[in-house]
N, C-alpha and C positions, 0 to 999 in steps of 0.2 A: 504492502499500500504507499502510498505517497501521502507527501505533508505537504503540498500543495497549498495555493490560500483557499479553495472551495471545497478544500477534504476535509471529511471529520478531525481527521486531528488535527486540524493547524483550527480546527473552531475552539476544539479542549482547550487548546494549551493556551488562545485568546481566552476567554474562559477563566480556565487556574492566571491569568495574570493580570486579569485584570483585580478577581475577586485577589491577588494578592496588594494590587494598587489601594483596594480598600472602595474599589464599583460592589455596591448591593445587589443589582441585578445582571452582573458579570459581562459587564462591555466597559468595552476601553473607551475612552475618551479625549480631545484633544487637549483637554484639562490634565491632561493624567502625563505627558508630555517629557512636563518636570521633572515629576519623581518617576518614569523610566531611562532619562538621563543617568539620575542622581546615583539611581538602586541598579541599575545594571548596565550602562552604554559608555562605549569607550570614548573618547576627544577625538573628536571625526569630522568632516566636513566632504559632502558630494556634490557634484556634477552629473546632474540627468542630461545626458547629453541629447537624449529625444523633444525634452520641454524648451533644453537652451537654440535649437535650430526650427525650435516655431516661429514663427513671423508675427508680428503685432497686426492688429485687423483689429479694426472702428466698429466691424462690422462682420464678426469671428462666425466660425461654423464649428468649432470647435471650444472644451473646455480643461482646466486642473481641475480635478480635485478632488476638498481633501480635509473633508470636515471633521470624519472619523482616522483613527489612527488604525490602521491596521499594518502594517509591514515598511520594508523603504520604497514601494511599489507608485509610482505612481500617475493616478489616474487620469484620463484623456475622455474625455466623454461632449460623443457629436452633438450640436447642438441641433443639426442638420441634416438632412441627404447631403452628402459631399460628391461631386463624384472625381473621379478619375484620372491624375494628372495632375 
């Protein structure tokens, strides 16, 4: 069994981490990022190369979402149909 983002194993691990951090509902939230850094993260910096290559647009067709802490992945979500090319 894999431990990918949508797997049962991942969900159990995230629930356990949230509980350790004091969550009453077993869910992680952005407000826990500081606690995670203090308790279990080394000091790092990141560059998300795909996001860094995204162009600015006053009428965007996609956006970066990060309302809930899940892992080190960045979600880019289409706001409408996007033509190839």
